[in-house]
C-alpha positions, 0 to 999 in steps of 0.5 A: 509481490516479492519484486518490491524487495528487488526494486529499490527505485519504488515510486511512492504512491499517494492521492491522485496517483493512478495506474498498476502499481496502485491497483496492485497495492489496492489488492494487497490492502483488500487481502487484509479486509480494507475494502477498496475500490480496485481501480487503480486510483489512489483515493481519500479512501485508500489514503484512510486504509494506507494510514490505518495500515501504517497505524497498526505497524510500529515501524512505519510513519503514519502519513497516508503515502505508499513509500517503499518501507510501507510497501515492503511491509505490506508485502511482508504482512500480505505474504503471511495470509 
């Protein structure tokens, strides 16, 4: 998912959003053992997983929203797995 680096127009993901980017984000989180349903729908369970991920990274704001910085950090972490 190194495309995040090239795509500075990334649209933030939050509760209620759905689509391919939500699905891809669910897959990324699941590689980090968050055990989310991979259905492309940003649910409250996904928001909690995002908050947990953000809390584990000292540079991120814990808000449950997958913005550019959170996605970049997820991309960096998942590429090391």
